[in-house]
PDB file of N, H, CA, C and O in Angstrom:
ATOM      1  N   MET A   1      73.745  81.407 119.322  1.00  0.00           N
ATOM      2  CA  MET A   1      74.681  81.971 118.382  1.00  0.00           C
ATOM      3  C   MET A   1      74.079  81.852 116.982  1.00  0.00           C
ATOM      4  O   MET A   1      73.678  80.773 116.547  1.00  0.00           O
ATOM      5  N   ASN A   2      74.027  82.976 116.300  1.00  0.00           N
ATOM      6  H   ASN A   2      74.352  83.853 116.654  1.00  0.00           H
ATOM      7  CA  ASN A   2      73.483  82.939 114.951  1.00  0.00           C
ATOM      8  C   ASN A   2      74.593  82.644 113.932  1.00  0.00           C
ATOM      9  O   ASN A   2      75.760  82.491 114.292  1.00  0.00           O
ATOM     10  N   ARG A   3      74.210  82.569 112.676  1.00  0.00           N
ATOM     11  H   ARG A   3      73.262  82.693 112.383  1.00  0.00           H
ATOM     12  CA  ARG A   3      75.142  82.160 111.615  1.00  0.00           C
ATOM     13  C   ARG A   3      76.290  83.152 111.449  1.00  0.00           C
ATOM     14  O   ARG A   3      77.431  82.738 111.244  1.00  0.00           O
ATOM     15  N   GLU A   4      76.012  84.444 111.534  1.00  0.00           N
ATOM     16  H   GLU A   4      75.085  84.780 111.701  1.00  0.00           H
ATOM     17  CA  GLU A   4      77.053  85.445 111.361  1.00  0.00           C
ATOM     18  C   GLU A   4      78.076  85.383 112.487  1.00  0.00           C
ATOM     19  O   GLU A   4      79.275  85.525 112.244  1.00  0.00           O
ATOM     20  N   ASN A   5      77.614  85.173 113.717  1.00  0.00           N
ATOM     21  H   ASN A   5      76.641  85.058 113.914  1.00  0.00           H
ATOM     22  CA  ASN A   5      78.547  85.057 114.841  1.00  0.00           C
ATOM     23  C   ASN A   5      79.384  83.792 114.735  1.00  0.00           C
ATOM     24  O   ASN A   5      80.573  83.805 115.055  1.00  0.00           O
ATOM     25  N   ALA A   6      78.781  82.711 114.293  1.00  0.00           N
ATOM     26  H   ALA A   6      77.815  82.700 114.032  1.00  0.00           H
ATOM     27  CA  ALA A   6      79.532  81.467 114.116  1.00  0.00           C
ATOM     28  C   ALA A   6      80.585  81.636 113.023  1.00  0.00           C
ATOM     29  O   ALA A   6      81.713  81.163 113.166  1.00  0.00           O
ATOM     30  N   LEU A   7      80.218  82.304 111.942  1.00  0.00           N
ATOM     31  H   LEU A   7      79.302  82.688 111.826  1.00  0.00           H
ATOM     32  CA  LEU A   7      81.167  82.547 110.865  1.00  0.00           C
ATOM     33  C   LEU A   7      82.314  83.434 111.341  1.00  0.00           C
ATOM     34  O   LEU A   7      83.463  83.210 110.962  1.00  0.00           O
ATOM     35  N   ALA A   8      82.019  84.431 112.160  1.00  0.00           N
ATOM     36  H   ALA A   8      81.085  84.613 112.467  1.00  0.00           H
ATOM     37  CA  ALA A   8      83.073  85.290 112.705  1.00  0.00           C
ATOM     38  C   ALA A   8      84.010  84.505 113.616  1.00  0.00           C
ATOM     39  O   ALA A   8      85.224  84.708 113.584  1.00  0.00           O
ATOM     40  N   ALA A   9      83.459  83.620 114.417  1.00  0.00           N
ATOM     41  H   ALA A   9      82.473  83.455 114.443  1.00  0.00           H
ATOM     42  CA  ALA A   9      84.297  82.796 115.294  1.00  0.00           C
ATOM     43  C   ALA A   9      85.159  81.838 114.482  1.00  0.00           C
ATOM     44  O   ALA A   9      86.328  81.631 114.808  1.00  0.00           O
ATOM     45  N   ILE A  10      84.601  81.256 113.436  1.00  0.00           N
ATOM     46  H   ILE A  10      83.652  81.425 113.171  1.00  0.00           H
ATOM     47  CA  ILE A  10      85.372  80.365 112.574  1.00  0.00           C
ATOM     48  C   ILE A  10      86.473  81.147 111.865  1.00  0.00           C
ATOM     49  O   ILE A  10      87.601  80.668 111.749  1.00  0.00           O
ATOM     50  N   TRP A  11      86.144  82.361 111.385  1.00  0.00           N
ATOM     51  H   TRP A  11      85.227  82.750 111.479  1.00  0.00           H
ATOM     52  CA  TRP A  11      87.137  83.192 110.716  1.00  0.00           C
ATOM     53  C   TRP A  11      88.299  83.490 111.660  1.00  0.00           C
ATOM     54  O   TRP A  11      89.459  83.377 111.265  1.00  0.00           O
ATOM     55  N   ALA A  12      88.003  83.864 112.887  1.00  0.00           N
ATOM     56  H   ALA A  12      87.061  83.956 113.207  1.00  0.00           H
ATOM     57  CA  ALA A  12      89.059  84.178 113.852  1.00  0.00           C
ATOM     58  C   ALA A  12      89.915  82.956 114.149  1.00  0.00           C
ATOM     59  O   ALA A  12      91.136  83.068 114.260  1.00  0.00           O
ATOM     60  N   SER A  13      89.295  81.807 114.276  1.00  0.00           N
ATOM     61  H   SER A  13      88.304  81.716 114.186  1.00  0.00           H
ATOM     62  CA  SER A  13      90.051  80.585 114.549  1.00  0.00           C
ATOM     63  C   SER A  13      90.953  80.217 113.379  1.00  0.00           C
ATOM     64  O   SER A  13      92.126  79.896 113.568  1.00  0.00           O
ATOM     65  N   VAL A  14      90.404  80.264 112.174  1.00  0.00           N
ATOM     66  H   VAL A  14      89.451  80.524 112.020  1.00  0.00           H
ATOM     67  CA  VAL A  14      91.192  79.925 110.987  1.00  0.00           C
ATOM     68  C   VAL A  14      92.322  80.925 110.798  1.00  0.00           C
ATOM     69  O   VAL A  14      93.430  80.542 110.423  1.00  0.00           O
ATOM     70  N   TYR A  15      92.054  82.198 111.053  1.00  0.00           N
ATOM     71  H   TYR A  15      91.154  82.509 111.357  1.00  0.00           H
ATOM     72  CA  TYR A  15      93.097  83.225 110.915  1.00  0.00           C
ATOM     73  C   TYR A  15      94.211  82.984 111.922  1.00  0.00           C
ATOM     74  O   TYR A  15      95.385  83.078 111.566  1.00  0.00           O
ATOM     75  N   CYS A  16      93.874  82.676 113.165  1.00  0.00           N
ATOM     76  H   CYS A  16      92.920  82.599 113.454  1.00  0.00           H
ATOM     77  CA  CYS A  16      94.899  82.456 114.184  1.00  0.00           C
ATOM     78  C   CYS A  16      95.761  81.238 113.861  1.00  0.00           C
ATOM     79  O   CYS A  16      96.984  81.286 113.997  1.00  0.00           O
ATOM     80  N   VAL A  17      95.131  80.159 113.440  1.00  0.00           N
ATOM     81  H   VAL A  17      94.137  80.120 113.330  1.00  0.00           H
ATOM     82  CA  VAL A  17      95.900  78.958 113.093  1.00  0.00           C
ATOM     83  C   VAL A  17      96.785  79.222 111.883  1.00  0.00           C
ATOM     84  O   VAL A  17      97.957  78.844 111.878  1.00  0.00           O
ATOM     85  N   SER A  18      96.239  79.864 110.864  1.00  0.00           N
ATOM     86  H   SER A  18      95.287  80.170 110.868  1.00  0.00           H
ATOM     87  CA  SER A  18      97.044  80.147 109.677  1.00  0.00           C
ATOM     88  C   SER A  18      98.137  81.165 109.984  1.00  0.00           C
ATOM     89  O   SER A  18      99.211  81.105 109.385  1.00  0.00           O
ATOM     90  N   LEU A  19      97.890  82.091 110.898  1.00  0.00           N
ATOM     91  H   LEU A  19      97.018  82.139 111.384  1.00  0.00           H
ATOM     92  CA  LEU A  19      98.907  83.050 111.309  1.00  0.00           C
ATOM     93  C   LEU A  19     100.104  82.334 111.919  1.00  0.00           C
ATOM     94  O   LEU A  19     101.250  82.624 111.573  1.00  0.00           O
ATOM     95  N   VAL A  20      99.842  81.404 112.821  1.00  0.00           N
ATOM     96  H   VAL A  20      98.912  81.168 113.102  1.00  0.00           H
ATOM     97  CA  VAL A  20     100.925  80.646 113.447  1.00  0.00           C
ATOM     98  C   VAL A  20     101.679  79.817 112.413  1.00  0.00           C
ATOM     99  O   VAL A  20     102.909  79.773 112.423  1.00  0.00           O
ATOM    100  N   LEU A  21     100.941  79.161 111.525  1.00  0.00           N
ATOM    101  H   LEU A  21      99.942  79.196 111.517  1.00  0.00           H
ATOM    102  CA  LEU A  21     101.589  78.332 110.512  1.00  0.00           C
ATOM    103  C   LEU A  21     102.420  79.151 109.532  1.00  0.00           C
ATOM    104  O   LEU A  21     103.528  78.748 109.175  1.00  0.00           O
ATOM    105  N   VAL A  22     101.906  80.282 109.097  1.00  0.00           N
ATOM    106  H   VAL A  22     101.007  80.609 109.387  1.00  0.00           H
ATOM    107  CA  VAL A  22     102.628  81.117 108.136  1.00  0.00           C
ATOM    108  C   VAL A  22     103.879  81.708 108.769  1.00  0.00           C
ATOM    109  O   VAL A  22     104.941  81.721 108.148  1.00  0.00           O
ATOM    110  N   VAL A  23     103.762  82.196 109.997  1.00  0.00           N
ATOM    111  H   VAL A  23     102.898  82.186 110.501  1.00  0.00           H
ATOM    112  CA  VAL A  23     104.934  82.774 110.660  1.00  0.00           C
ATOM    113  C   VAL A  23     105.991  81.699 110.899  1.00  0.00           C
ATOM    114  O   VAL A  23     107.182  81.954 110.720  1.00  0.00           O
ATOM    115  N   ALA A  24     105.569  80.505 111.301  1.00  0.00           N
ATOM    116  H   ALA A  24     104.602  80.298 111.446  1.00  0.00           H
ATOM    117  CA  ALA A  24     106.535  79.414 111.505  1.00  0.00           C
ATOM    118  C   ALA A  24     107.184  79.012 110.179  1.00  0.00           C
ATOM    119  O   ALA A  24     108.387  78.756 110.132  1.00  0.00           O
ATOM    120  N   LEU A  25     106.401  78.955 109.113  1.00  0.00           N
ATOM    121  H   LEU A  25     105.423  79.163 109.151  1.00  0.00           H
ATOM    122  CA  LEU A  25     106.943  78.607 107.800  1.00  0.00           C
ATOM    123  C   LEU A  25     107.934  79.664 107.322  1.00  0.00           C
ATOM    124  O   LEU A  25     109.023  79.331 106.855  1.00  0.00           O
ATOM    125  N   PHE A  26     107.561  80.930 107.436  1.00  0.00           N
ATOM    126  H   PHE A  26     106.677  81.201 107.816  1.00  0.00           H
ATOM    127  CA  PHE A  26     108.456  81.993 107.008  1.00  0.00           C
ATOM    128  C   PHE A  26     109.732  82.013 107.841  1.00  0.00           C
ATOM    129  O   PHE A  26     110.812  82.274 107.310  1.00  0.00           O
ATOM    130  N   ASP A  27     109.621  81.740 109.138  1.00  0.00           N
ATOM    131  H   ASP A  27     108.744  81.527 109.569  1.00  0.00           H
ATOM    132  CA  ASP A  27     110.800  81.683 109.996  1.00  0.00           C
ATOM    133  C   ASP A  27     111.696  80.514 109.587  1.00  0.00           C
ATOM    134  O   ASP A  27     112.919  80.648 109.543  1.00  0.00           O
ATOM    135  N   HIS A  28     111.089  79.383 109.291  1.00  0.00           N
ATOM    136  H   HIS A  28     110.095  79.274 109.327  1.00  0.00           H
ATOM    137  CA  HIS A  28     111.857  78.206 108.866  1.00  0.00           C
ATOM    138  C   HIS A  28     112.552  78.450 107.531  1.00  0.00           C
ATOM    139  O   HIS A  28     113.681  78.006 107.326  1.00  0.00           O
ATOM    140  N   LEU A  29     111.886  79.148 106.632  1.00  0.00           N
ATOM    141  H   LEU A  29     110.968  79.509 106.798  1.00  0.00           H
ATOM    142  CA  LEU A  29     112.474  79.445 105.329  1.00  0.00           C
ATOM    143  C   LEU A  29     113.472  80.599 105.377  1.00  0.00           C
ATOM    144  O   LEU A  29     114.192  80.833 104.406  1.00  0.00           O
ATOM    145  N   GLY A  30     113.521  81.314 106.484  1.00  0.00           N
ATOM    146  H   GLY A  30     112.936  81.124 107.272  1.00  0.00           H
ATOM    147  CA  GLY A  30     114.453  82.426 106.625  1.00  0.00           C
ATOM    148  C   GLY A  30     113.980  83.712 105.983  1.00  0.00           C
ATOM    149  O   GLY A  30     114.795  84.567 105.635  1.00  0.00           O
ATOM    150  N   VAL A  31     112.671  83.862 105.819  1.00  0.00           N
ATOM    151  H   VAL A  31     112.010  83.167 106.101  1.00  0.00           H
ATOM    152  CA  VAL A  31     112.116  85.080 105.229  1.00  0.00           C
ATOM    153  C   VAL A  31     112.197  86.196 106.273  1.00  0.00           C
ATOM    154  O   VAL A  31     111.854  86.001 107.439  1.00  0.00           O
ATOM    155  N   GLN A  32     112.648  87.346 105.837  1.00  0.00           N
ATOM    156  H   GLN A  32     112.926  87.504 104.889  1.00  0.00           H
ATOM    157  CA  GLN A  32     112.816  88.471 106.747  1.00  0.00           C
ATOM    158  C   GLN A  32     111.461  89.024 107.206  1.00  0.00           C
ATOM    159  O   GLN A  32     110.482  88.945 106.464  1.00  0.00           O
ATOM    160  N   PRO A  33     111.396  89.580 108.418  1.00  0.00           N
ATOM    161  CA  PRO A  33     110.147  90.182 108.902  1.00  0.00           C
ATOM    162  C   PRO A  33     109.629  91.300 108.006  1.00  0.00           C
ATOM    163  O   PRO A  33     108.440  91.618 108.030  1.00  0.00           O
ATOM    164  N   TYR A  34     110.516  91.898 107.218  1.00  0.00           N
ATOM    165  H   TYR A  34     111.483  91.640 107.198  1.00  0.00           H
ATOM    166  CA  TYR A  34     110.105  92.936 106.277  1.00  0.00           C
ATOM    167  C   TYR A  34     109.042  92.415 105.320  1.00  0.00           C
ATOM    168  O   TYR A  34     108.184  93.183 104.885  1.00  0.00           O
ATOM    169  N   TRP A  35     109.078  91.132 104.982  1.00  0.00           N
ATOM    170  H   TRP A  35     109.775  90.508 105.335  1.00  0.00           H
ATOM    171  CA  TRP A  35     108.084  90.517 104.102  1.00  0.00           C
ATOM    172  C   TRP A  35     106.997  89.800 104.886  1.00  0.00           C
ATOM    173  O   TRP A  35     105.852  89.740 104.437  1.00  0.00           O
ATOM    174  N   THR A  36     107.331  89.261 106.037  1.00  0.00           N
ATOM    175  H   THR A  36     108.261  89.310 106.401  1.00  0.00           H
ATOM    176  CA  THR A  36     106.365  88.482 106.808  1.00  0.00           C
ATOM    177  C   THR A  36     105.240  89.345 107.356  1.00  0.00           C
ATOM    178  O   THR A  36     104.069  88.982 107.247  1.00  0.00           O
ATOM    179  N   VAL A  37     105.583  90.474 107.941  1.00  0.00           N
ATOM    180  H   VAL A  37     106.535  90.769 108.030  1.00  0.00           H
ATOM    181  CA  VAL A  37     104.583  91.321 108.597  1.00  0.00           C
ATOM    182  C   VAL A  37     103.535  91.851 107.614  1.00  0.00           C
ATOM    183  O   VAL A  37     102.344  91.733 107.901  1.00  0.00           O
ATOM    184  N   PRO A  38     103.919  92.429 106.469  1.00  0.00           N
ATOM    185  CA  PRO A  38     102.873  92.869 105.532  1.00  0.00           C
ATOM    186  C   PRO A  38     102.005  91.726 105.009  1.00  0.00           C
ATOM    187  O   PRO A  38     100.805  91.900 104.795  1.00  0.00           O
ATOM    188  N   PHE A  39     102.613  90.561 104.805  1.00  0.00           N
ATOM    189  H   PHE A  39     103.588  90.420 104.978  1.00  0.00           H
ATOM    190  CA  PHE A  39     101.832  89.422 104.339  1.00  0.00           C
ATOM    191  C   PHE A  39     100.783  89.026 105.364  1.00  0.00           C
ATOM    192  O   PHE A  39      99.631  88.768 105.014  1.00  0.00           O
ATOM    193  N   VAL A  40     101.182  88.979 106.635  1.00  0.00           N
ATOM    194  H   VAL A  40     102.118  89.188 106.920  1.00  0.00           H
ATOM    195  CA  VAL A  40     100.272  88.562 107.699  1.00  0.00           C
ATOM    196  C   VAL A  40      99.180  89.599 107.931  1.00  0.00           C
ATOM    197  O   VAL A  40      98.043  89.241 108.239  1.00  0.00           O
ATOM    198  N   ILE A  41      99.511  90.873 107.788  1.00  0.00           N
ATOM    199  H   ILE A  41     100.434  91.163 107.538  1.00  0.00           H
ATOM    200  CA  ILE A  41      98.535  91.931 108.072  1.00  0.00           C
ATOM    201  C   ILE A  41      97.609  92.192 106.889  1.00  0.00           C
ATOM    202  O   ILE A  41      96.425  92.463 107.086  1.00  0.00           O
ATOM    203  N   VAL A  42      98.127  92.114 105.664  1.00  0.00           N
ATOM    204  H   VAL A  42      99.089  91.894 105.504  1.00  0.00           H
ATOM    205  CA  VAL A  42      97.334  92.500 104.498  1.00  0.00           C
ATOM    206  C   VAL A  42      96.783  91.296 103.739  1.00  0.00           C
ATOM    207  O   VAL A  42      95.582  91.242 103.472  1.00  0.00           O
ATOM    208  N   VAL A  43      97.609  90.354 103.392  1.00  0.00           N
ATOM    209  H   VAL A  43      98.585  90.397 103.609  1.00  0.00           H
ATOM    210  CA  VAL A  43      97.207  89.276 102.493  1.00  0.00           C
ATOM    211  C   VAL A  43      96.454  88.165 103.214  1.00  0.00           C
ATOM    212  O   VAL A  43      95.424  87.701 102.725  1.00  0.00           O
ATOM    213  N   LEU A  44      96.949  87.738 104.358  1.00  0.00           N
ATOM    214  H   LEU A  44      97.786  88.116 104.755  1.00  0.00           H
ATOM    215  CA  LEU A  44      96.363  86.593 105.047  1.00  0.00           C
ATOM    216  C   LEU A  44      94.889  86.779 105.418  1.00  0.00           C
ATOM    217  O   LEU A  44      94.115  85.841 105.231  1.00  0.00           O
ATOM    218  N   PRO A  45      94.456  87.944 105.936  1.00  0.00           N
ATOM    219  CA  PRO A  45      93.018  88.083 106.220  1.00  0.00           C
ATOM    220  C   PRO A  45      92.133  87.926 104.981  1.00  0.00           C
ATOM    221  O   PRO A  45      91.043  87.360 105.065  1.00  0.00           O
ATOM    222  N   PHE A  46      92.598  88.425 103.835  1.00  0.00           N
ATOM    223  H   PHE A  46      93.483  88.885 103.767  1.00  0.00           H
ATOM    224  CA  PHE A  46      91.816  88.273 102.610  1.00  0.00           C
ATOM    225  C   PHE A  46      91.786  86.829 102.141  1.00  0.00           C
ATOM    226  O   PHE A  46      90.772  86.364 101.622  1.00  0.00           O
ATOM    227  N   MET A  47      92.894  86.118 102.322  1.00  0.00           N
ATOM    228  H   MET A  47      93.717  86.497 102.744  1.00  0.00           H
ATOM    229  CA  MET A  47      92.919  84.712 101.945  1.00  0.00           C
ATOM    230  C   MET A  47      91.954  83.898 102.802  1.00  0.00           C
ATOM    231  O   MET A  47      91.264  83.017 102.291  1.00  0.00           O
ATOM    232  N   VAL A  48      91.902  84.185 104.095  1.00  0.00           N
ATOM    233  H   VAL A  48      92.463  84.901 104.511  1.00  0.00           H
ATOM    234  CA  VAL A  48      90.987  83.471 104.991  1.00  0.00           C
ATOM    235  C   VAL A  48      89.544  83.822 104.647  1.00  0.00           C
ATOM    236  O   VAL A  48      88.687  82.940 104.605  1.00  0.00           O
ATOM    237  N   ALA A  49      89.269  85.097 104.402  1.00  0.00           N
ATOM    238  H   ALA A  49      89.965  85.813 104.436  1.00  0.00           H
ATOM    239  CA  ALA A  49      87.911  85.503 104.044  1.00  0.00           C
ATOM    240  C   ALA A  49      87.474  84.859 102.728  1.00  0.00           C
ATOM    241  O   ALA A  49      86.328  84.428 102.598  1.00  0.00           O
ATOM    242  N   PHE A  50      88.374  84.794 101.763  1.00  0.00           N
ATOM    243  H   PHE A  50      89.305  85.144 101.868  1.00  0.00           H
ATOM    244  CA  PHE A  50      88.050  84.166 100.484  1.00  0.00           C
ATOM    245  C   PHE A  50      87.789  82.669 100.652  1.00  0.00           C
ATOM    246  O   PHE A  50      86.905  82.112 100.002  1.00  0.00           O
ATOM    247  N   ALA A  51      88.557  82.027 101.523  1.00  0.00           N
ATOM    248  H   ALA A  51      89.275  82.480 102.051  1.00  0.00           H
ATOM    249  CA  ALA A  51      88.371  80.591 101.748  1.00  0.00           C
ATOM    250  C   ALA A  51      87.037  80.294 102.423  1.00  0.00           C
ATOM    251  O   ALA A  51      86.483  79.210 102.241  1.00  0.00           O
ATOM    252  N   LEU A  52      86.516  81.239 103.196  1.00  0.00           N
ATOM    253  H   LEU A  52      86.966  82.120 103.343  1.00  0.00           H
ATOM    254  CA  LEU A  52      85.263  81.020 103.910  1.00  0.00           C
ATOM    255  C   LEU A  52      84.040  81.576 103.176  1.00  0.00           C
ATOM    256  O   LEU A  52      82.937  81.523 103.718  1.00  0.00           O
ATOM    257  N   THR A  53      84.200  82.103 101.970  1.00  0.00           N
ATOM    258  H   THR A  53      85.097  82.146 101.529  1.00  0.00           H
ATOM    259  CA  THR A  53      83.048  82.657 101.240  1.00  0.00           C
ATOM    260  C   THR A  53      81.943  81.645 100.957  1.00  0.00           C
ATOM    261  O   THR A  53      80.780  82.048 100.937  1.00  0.00           O
ATOM    262  N   PRO A  54      82.222  80.360 100.737  1.00  0.00           N
ATOM    263  CA  PRO A  54      81.099  79.436 100.509  1.00  0.00           C
ATOM    264  C   PRO A  54      80.176  79.274 101.719  1.00  0.00           C
ATOM    265  O   PRO A  54      79.041  78.823 101.571  1.00  0.00           O
ATOM    266  N   PHE A  55      80.645  79.633 102.899  1.00  0.00           N
ATOM    267  H   PHE A  55      81.568  80.000 103.019  1.00  0.00           H
ATOM    268  CA  PHE A  55      79.854  79.465 104.106  1.00  0.00           C
ATOM    269  C   PHE A  55      79.034  80.695 104.471  1.00  0.00           C
ATOM    270  O   PHE A  55      78.246  80.651 105.415  1.00  0.00           O
ATOM    271  N   GLN A  56      79.206  81.787 103.740  1.00  0.00           N
ATOM    272  H   GLN A  56      79.847  81.823 102.973  1.00  0.00           H
ATOM    273  CA  GLN A  56      78.445  82.997 104.030  1.00  0.00           C
ATOM    274  C   GLN A  56      77.012  82.846 103.556  1.00  0.00           C
ATOM    275  O   GLN A  56      76.738  82.194 102.548  1.00  0.00           O
ATOM    276  N   SER A  57      76.106  83.458 104.298  1.00  0.00           N
ATOM    277  H   SER A  57      76.328  83.987 105.117  1.00  0.00           H
ATOM    278  CA  SER A  57      74.697  83.405 103.922  1.00  0.00           C
ATOM    279  C   SER A  57      74.464  84.325 102.727  1.00  0.00           C
ATOM    280  O   SER A  57      75.107  85.370 102.621  1.00  0.00           O
ATOM    281  N   PRO A  58      73.574  83.961 101.846  1.00  0.00           N
ATOM    282  CA  PRO A  58      73.295  84.830 100.697  1.00  0.00           C
ATOM    283  C   PRO A  58      72.638  86.132 101.154  1.00  0.00           C
ATOM    284  O   PRO A  58      71.870  86.153 102.116  1.00  0.00           O
ATOM    285  N   ARG A  59      72.948  87.185 100.465  1.00  0.00           N
ATOM    286  H   ARG A  59      73.572  87.168  99.684  1.00  0.00           H
ATOM    287  CA  ARG A  59      72.383  88.500 100.807  1.00  0.00           C
ATOM    288  C   ARG A  59      70.906  88.539 100.409  1.00  0.00           C
ATOM    289  O   ARG A  59      70.519  88.069  99.339  1.00  0.00           O
ATOM    290  N   ARG A  60      70.111  89.102 101.283  1.00  0.00           N
ATOM    291  H   ARG A  60      70.425  89.484 102.152  1.00  0.00           H
ATOM    292  CA  ARG A  60      68.680  89.239 100.970  1.00  0.00           C
ATOM    293  C   ARG A  60      68.469  90.548 100.212  1.00  0.00           C
ATOM    294  O   ARG A  60      68.896  91.612 100.659  1.00  0.00           O
ATOM    295  N   ARG A  61      67.825  90.457  99.097  1.00  0.00           N
ATOM    296  H   ARG A  61      67.477  89.592  98.734  1.00  0.00           H
ATOM    297  CA  ARG A  61      67.572  91.645  98.293  1.00  0.00           C
ATOM    298  C   ARG A  61      66.171  92.160  98.578  1.00  0.00           C
ATOM    299  O   ARG A  61      65.222  91.391  98.726  1.00  0.00           O
ATOM    300  N   GLY A  62      66.069  93.463  98.649  1.00  0.00           N
ATOM    301  H   GLY A  62      66.841  94.088  98.529  1.00  0.00           H
ATOM    302  CA  GLY A  62      64.769  94.084  98.859  1.00  0.00           C
ATOM    303  C   GLY A  62      64.333  94.128 100.323  1.00  0.00           C
ATOM    304  O   GLY A  62      63.213  94.545 100.619  1.00  0.00           O
ATOM    305  N   VAL A  63      65.194  93.709 101.232  1.00  0.00           N
ATOM    306  H   VAL A  63      66.104  93.370 100.991  1.00  0.00           H
ATOM    307  CA  VAL A  63      64.868  93.753 102.649  1.00  0.00           C
ATOM    308  C   VAL A  63      65.584  94.923 103.271  1.00  0.00           C
ATOM    309  O   VAL A  63      66.801  95.051 103.133  1.00  0.00           O
ATOM    310  N   SER A  64      64.847  95.785 103.957  1.00  0.00           N
ATOM    311  H   SER A  64      63.859  95.681 104.069  1.00  0.00           H
ATOM    312  CA  SER A  64      65.453  96.968 104.575  1.00  0.00           C
ATOM    313  C   SER A  64      65.942  96.657 105.959  1.00  0.00           C
ATOM    314  O   SER A  64      66.482  97.534 106.634  1.00  0.00           O
TER     315      SER A  64
END
């Protein structure tokens, strides 16, 4: 497994765990699905990707 595949697996794991936690939190707080679904589909993936940016490999410049 190379670095990109490991990062993809970590991203999927973190997204799934955060998905469960966010949905449980929103359900506990009584937030309507009208707000929960867009948050989970649009915002949460970007938050997970942003949290994992320090682990991404630097881009190689000048390599085709």
